[in-house]
C-alpha positions in Angstrom: 55.3 128.3 -40.5 57.5 129.7 -37.8 56.2 130.2 -34.3 57.3 133.8 -33.8 56.4 137.0 -32.1 54.1 138.2 -34.9 52.0 135.0 -34.9 51.8 135.0 -31.1 50.5 138.5 -31.2 47.9 137.5 -33.7 46.9 134.6 -31.5 46.6 137.0 -28.6 44.0 139.0 -30.4 41.9 135.9 -31.0 42.0 134.4 -27.5 42.0 137.7 -25.5 38.2 137.7 -24.8 38.5 134.3 -23.2 41.6 134.5 -21.0 42.7 136.6 -18.1 45.7 139.0 -18.0 47.3 137.5 -14.8 49.3 139.8 -12.5 52.9 139.9 -11.5 54.3 140.7 -8.0 57.8 141.9 -7.3 59.4 140.6 -4.2 62.9 140.9 -2.7 64.8 137.6 -2.8 65.8 138.3 0.9 62.1 137.7 1.8 62.9 134.0 1.0 66.4 133.8 2.5 67.9 134.4 -1.0 70.4 137.1 -2.1 68.6 140.5 -2.1 67.9 140.5 -5.9 64.5 141.6 -7.3 62.2 138.6 -8.2 59.2 139.0 -10.3 56.6 136.3 -10.0 54.1 135.9 -12.8 51.0 134.5 -11.0 49.6 132.4 -13.8 47.9 130.2 -11.4 45.2 132.9 -11.3 44.3 132.1 -14.9 40.9 130.5 -15.6 41.0 126.8 -14.5 44.1 127.5 -12.2 46.9 127.2 -14.8 48.3 128.7 -18.0 46.7 125.9 -20.1 43.6 127.8 -21.3 45.8 129.9 -23.5 46.7 126.9 -25.7 43.3 125.3 -25.4 41.5 128.4 -26.7 44.1 128.9 -29.4 43.3 125.4 -30.7 39.6 125.7 -30.5 39.5 129.1 -32.1 42.2 128.8 -34.8 41.3 125.3 -36.1 38.2 124.0 -37.8 36.2 121.9 -35.4 34.4 118.7 -36.5 30.9 117.8 -35.4 32.5 115.1 -33.2 34.1 117.8 -31.0 37.5 117.7 -29.4 39.6 115.2 -27.5 42.6 115.7 -25.2 45.0 113.6 -23.2 46.3 115.2 -20.1 48.0 114.7 -16.8 45.3 117.1 -15.4 45.6 120.8 -16.1 45.4 120.6 -20.0 42.3 118.4 -19.6 40.7 121.0 -17.3 41.6 123.8 -19.8 40.2 121.9 -22.8 37.0 121.1 -20.9 36.6 124.7 -19.9 37.3 126.1 -23.4 34.9 123.6 -24.8 32.2 124.6 -22.3 32.7 128.3 -23.1 32.5 127.7 -26.9 29.7 125.1 -26.8 31.9 122.2 -28.1 31.8 118.5 -27.2 34.9 117.3 -25.4 36.3 114.0 -24.2 39.3 114.0 -21.9 41.6 111.1 -21.1 43.7 111.2 -18.0 45.9 108.7 -16.2 45.4 107.5 -12.6 48.1 109.9 -11.4 45.8 112.8 -12.2 44.8 114.7 -9.0 41.2 114.1 -8.0 40.6 117.8 -7.8 41.5 118.1 -11.5 39.2 115.2 -12.4 36.3 116.9 -10.6 36.9 120.1 -12.6 37.0 118.3 -15.9 33.6 116.7 -15.1 32.3 120.0 -13.7 32.9 121.8 -17.0 30.8 119.2 -18.8 33.5 117.1 -20.6 33.4 113.3 -20.7 36.2 112.0 -18.5 38.0 108.8 -19.2 40.6 107.6 -16.6 43.0 105.1 -18.2 46.6 104.0 -17.7 49.2 105.0 -15.1 51.0 107.7 -17.1 50.2 110.5 -19.5 51.6 108.4 -22.4 48.9 105.8 -21.7 46.1 108.3 -21.8 47.6 109.8 -25.0 47.6 106.5 -26.7 43.9 106.0 -25.8 43.0 109.4 -27.0 44.7 108.8 -30.3 42.6 105.6 -30.7 39.5 107.7 -30.0 40.4 110.1 -32.7 40.5 107.3 -35.2 37.2 106.0 -34.0 35.2 109.2 -33.7 36.8 111.8 -35.9 37.2 114.2 -33.0 39.9 116.9 -33.2 42.9 116.1 -31.0 44.1 119.0 -28.9 47.6 118.1 -27.9 48.9 119.3 -24.5 52.2 120.6 -25.9 53.3 119.3 -29.2 50.9 121.3 -31.4 51.5 124.6 -33.2 48.4 126.3 -31.9 49.2 125.2 -28.4 52.6 126.8 -28.5 51.2 130.0 -30.0 48.7 130.2 -27.2 51.2 129.6 -24.4 53.4 132.2 -26.0 50.9 134.9 -25.1 52.0 134.5 -21.5 55.4 135.9 -22.5 53.7 138.7 -24.4 52.0 139.7 -21.1 55.2 139.5 -19.0 57.1 141.5 -21.6 54.7 144.4 -20.9 54.4 143.9 -17.2 58.2 143.4 -16.5 60.1 144.7 -19.5 63.5 144.8 -17.8 63.9 141.1 -16.8 67.3 139.6 -17.2 66.2 135.9 -16.9 62.9 134.0 -16.7 62.6 130.6 -15.0 59.9 128.4 -16.6 58.8 124.9 -15.5 58.8 122.2 -18.2 56.7 119.1 -18.8 56.3 118.5 -22.4 57.6 122.0 -23.2 54.6 123.8 -24.7 54.9 126.7 -22.3 58.6 127.2 -22.5 58.4 126.7 -26.3 55.9 129.5 -26.6 57.8 131.7 -24.1 61.2 131.2 -25.8 59.6 131.9 -29.3 58.4 135.3 -28.0 61.7 136.3 -26.4 64.2 134.8 -28.8 67.1 135.8 -26.7 65.9 139.2 -25.6 65.5 137.7 -22.1 67.4 134.6 -21.0 65.0 131.7 -20.6 66.0 128.9 -18.2 64.0 125.6 -18.1 63.2 123.9 -14.7 62.2 120.3 -14.4 61.8 117.8 -11.5 64.7 115.5 -11.0 62.3 112.6 -11.5 61.0 113.8 -14.9 64.0 115.4 -16.8 62.4 115.3 -20.3 64.0 118.5 -21.7 67.3 118.0 -19.8 67.7 114.6 -21.4 66.6 115.8 -24.8 69.1 118.7 -24.9 71.9 116.3 -23.9 70.9 113.8 -26.6 70.1 116.3 -29.3 66.6 114.8 -29.9 63.5 113.8 -27.9 64.2 110.7 -25.8 62.2 108.8 -23.2 62.9 110.0 -19.7 61.8 109.1 -16.2 58.2 110.1 -15.3 58.1 110.2 -11.6 58.0 113.2 -9.1 55.5 114.8 -6.9 54.8 117.0 -9.9 54.0 114.0 -12.1 50.5 115.1 -12.9 51.7 118.2 -14.7 55.4 117.8 -15.4 56.0 114.2 -16.4 55.3 113.2 -19.9 57.4 110.4 -21.4 59.4 112.8 -23.7 59.5 116.5 -24.7 57.6 117.7 -27.7 59.3 117.5 -31.1 58.0 120.9 -32.2 59.5 122.8 -29.3 62.9 121.1 -29.0 64.5 123.1 -31.9 63.1 126.2 -30.2 64.7 125.2 -26.9 68.0 124.3 -28.6 68.2 127.8 -30.0 66.5 130.0 -27.4 66.6 128.3 -24.0 69.8 128.9 -22.2 69.8 125.6 -20.2 67.7 123.2 -18.2 68.1 122.8 -14.5 66.6 120.2 -12.1 64.7 120.6 -8.9 64.3 117.9 -6.3 60.9 116.9 -4.9 62.0 118.2 -1.5 62.9 121.6 -3.1 59.5 121.7 -4.7 57.8 121.0 -1.4 59.9 123.8 0.2 58.9 126.2 -2.6 55.2 125.4 -2.1 55.5 126.1 1.6 57.6 129.3 1.0 55.1 130.7 -1.5 52.3 130.1 0.9 54.1 131.4 4.1 55.4 134.6 2.5 52.8 135.5 -0.1 49.8 133.3 0.7 50.1 131.9 -2.8 48.9 128.3 -3.1 50.9 126.6 -5.9 50.7 123.0 -7.0 54.0 121.1 -7.2 54.4 121.7 -10.9 53.5 125.4 -10.4 56.2 125.8 -7.8 58.9 124.0 -9.6 60.4 127.0 -11.3 60.6 128.8 -8.0 62.1 125.7 -6.4 65.2 126.1 -8.7 65.7 129.6 -7.4 65.1 128.7 -3.7 67.3 125.6 -3.7 70.2 127.1 -5.7 69.8 125.1 -8.9 69.7 128.5 -10.5 71.8 131.1 -8.8 71.2 134.8 -9.9 74.1 137.1 -10.4 74.4 140.3 -8.2 71.8 142.8 -9.4 70.1 140.4 -11.7 66.4 140.8 -12.2 64.8 137.3 -12.2 61.4 136.4 -13.4 59.6 133.2 -12.3 56.4 131.8 -13.8 54.1 130.3 -11.1 52.2 128.3 -13.6 49.5 126.4 -11.7 47.5 126.1 -8.5 45.3 123.1 -8.8 46.0 121.4 -5.5 44.6 120.9 -2.1 48.0 122.0 -0.9 47.5 123.9 2.3 46.4 122.2 5.5 44.8 125.2 7.2 43.8 123.1 10.2 47.4 122.3 11.1 49.1 125.5 10.0 50.5 127.2 6.9 53.7 125.0 6.6 51.8 121.7 6.6 51.4 120.9 2.9 49.6 117.9 1.5 51.3 116.7 -1.7 50.9 113.5 -3.5 53.2 110.6 -2.7 56.0 110.0 -5.3 54.7 107.9 -8.1 56.2 104.4 -8.3 57.7 103.9 -11.7 
């Protein structure tokens, strides 16, 4: 079945009691030293668990039949937190596999929501393999972070919200890891708004897949590695991206750091590296808006101990780049 606007709308009616409608804020690009174009920020970091991921997690748990063994997820961090939260809300058993790159704050939240946490491997792909072995052993239902139909449908509800809150956008910048969010967003808009993917230079999964015409292994480093660095983009979303994503652009780690600092200094918004990546592309010129263009940016996550209040607003604590 197609992942389209009608099915995203149906999914929204199912998950609506469990997710927040997150706000948008409109700013002038000049506030950030950019051309004076209107910029609309979708503050999805204010979603339950601090990222957009509960949308897909609840879609999976509410639209699929759940076995007695419960659910299992592999995650760089945010998806695992969301699955743990959804399982807690719905009274479902959950086991979450994360790699060592997962931020300690995210591990704590997974445990805090009552899920069993297993830390294994250096990368998301290692944790995914371990979770798949657990599915075979236990019979638990796998909840994929991005390459699952229900996940895409759930993440697409974010675009449904933005369409009502900011109906006159010209372009929307969306960070990409495995592609679940941008796959859902692009499935909603289908060309009505231009969708541009943003990835870290050290984790160009969609960028490489679009160039190759198929999912391919890519680098998996970057300060955003715990949320935007799977080995390859999802196979379900790639055809959607090929048809409905205008292009993919890359943001450097330094640009992501500057975007985190700028969001904090100007708006007092604390974004994690992955959450600031889409804004980094705008701030650093990887995406340059045309005169008068109305630009939307998804600030998709805030699970970080990012601001060093003791030493001032511009001192940001970010993970060291991951050695590949």
